[in-house]
C-alpha positions as CSV (number, residue, x, y, z in Angstrom):
1,M,7.3,62.7,21.8
2,I,4.6,65.4,21.5
3,T,2.8,66.3,24.7
4,S,0.1,68.8,25.6
5,D,2.8,71.2,26.6
6,D,3.5,71.6,22.9
7,L,-0.1,72.5,22.2
8,P,-0.9,76.0,23.3
9,G,-4.5,76.9,23.7
10,L,-6.0,73.4,23.5
11,D,-5.9,72.7,27.3
12,L,-5.3,69.0,26.8
13,P,-4.0,66.4,29.1
14,S,-0.5,65.0,28.3
15,V,-0.8,62.9,25.1
16,D,1.7,61.4,22.7
17,T,1.6,58.7,20.0
18,H,1.8,56.0,22.7
19,S,-1.0,57.4,24.9
20,D,-4.2,55.7,25.8
21,L,-6.9,58.3,25.3
22,S,-9.7,56.2,26.9
23,G,-10.0,58.6,29.8
24,L,-10.1,61.7,27.6
25,G,-13.5,63.2,27.0
26,G,-14.6,65.5,24.2
27,V,-12.1,68.0,22.9
28,E,-13.5,71.4,22.0
29,L,-12.3,72.9,18.8
30,H,-12.7,76.5,17.5
31,P,-14.2,75.7,14.1
32,D,-14.4,78.3,11.3
33,H,-16.8,76.2,9.2
34,T,-14.8,76.8,6.0
35,G,-14.8,73.2,4.7
36,P,-16.4,69.8,4.9
37,A,-14.5,69.2,8.1
38,D,-13.0,71.7,10.5
39,T,-9.4,70.9,11.5
40,E,-6.9,72.4,14.0
41,S,-3.3,71.5,13.3
42,V,-0.9,72.2,16.2
43,H,2.8,72.1,15.6
44,G,5.1,71.6,18.5
45,D,8.8,70.9,19.0
46,H,8.2,67.2,18.9
47,G,5.6,66.8,16.1
48,I,2.1,67.7,15.0
49,D,-1.4,67.0,16.2
50,V,-4.3,67.2,13.7
51,W,-7.7,67.4,15.4
52,T,-10.8,67.2,13.1
53,D,-14.5,67.9,13.7
54,L,-16.3,65.9,11.1
55,D,-19.9,66.6,12.2
56,H,-19.5,70.3,13.0
57,D,-20.6,70.0,16.6
58,G,-17.6,71.9,17.9
59,L,-15.9,68.7,19.3
60,A,-13.0,66.8,17.7
61,D,-14.1,63.4,16.2
62,H,-10.6,62.4,15.0
63,V,-7.0,63.1,16.0
64,T,-3.8,62.1,14.4
65,I,-0.5,62.7,16.2
66,M,2.8,62.4,14.3
67,D,6.1,62.6,16.2
68,T,9.3,63.9,14.6
69,D,10.9,60.5,15.2
70,G,8.3,59.0,12.7
71,D,5.9,57.5,15.2
72,Y,2.2,58.2,14.5
73,A,-1.2,57.3,16.0
74,A,-4.8,58.0,15.2
75,W,-8.0,57.9,17.3
76,E,-11.7,58.4,16.7
77,F,-14.2,59.7,19.3
78,H,-17.1,57.3,19.6
79,H,-20.6,58.1,21.1
80,H,-22.4,55.0,22.4
81,P,-26.2,54.5,22.6
82,D,-26.0,54.3,26.4
83,G,-24.7,57.9,26.5
84,T,-21.0,57.0,27.1
85,S,-18.2,58.1,24.9
86,E,-14.6,57.1,24.3
87,W,-11.6,57.6,22.2
88,V,-10.7,54.5,20.2
89,R,-7.3,54.0,18.7
90,T,-7.7,53.3,15.0
91,D,-4.1,53.2,13.8
92,R,-0.5,53.5,15.0
93,G,2.9,52.8,13.6
94,H,6.1,54.3,12.3
95,L,6.4,56.2,9.0
96,G,8.5,54.2,6.5
97,D,7.5,50.8,8.0
98,T,5.8,48.5,5.5
99,G,3.0,46.1,6.0
100,H,0.8,45.8,9.1
101,A,3.4,44.2,11.4
102,N,4.0,47.4,13.3
103,R,0.3,48.4,13.7
104,S,-1.5,47.6,16.9
105,R,-4.7,49.1,18.2
């Protein structure tokens, strides 16, 4: 399982493919504005995190975590009209599994 200990410089709480990110606020990235979306990929002993800033505001809007055991999960950061925000899981599963039987949000 990948945790924030594997992610130097991002100062994240402990997260892995099975985490609930509902309590996690915005995650600041260090964009270089070299493409349509700025991305930081962080490789650790247990997998990889891919944090993406789609709207160039300096905060991650999407994260995908892939563990070396084949588990993966993805979340999107949603801003609500009432001023609140939250991470919403959009996908999870295990690489190599077929169909949607293993996916749960």
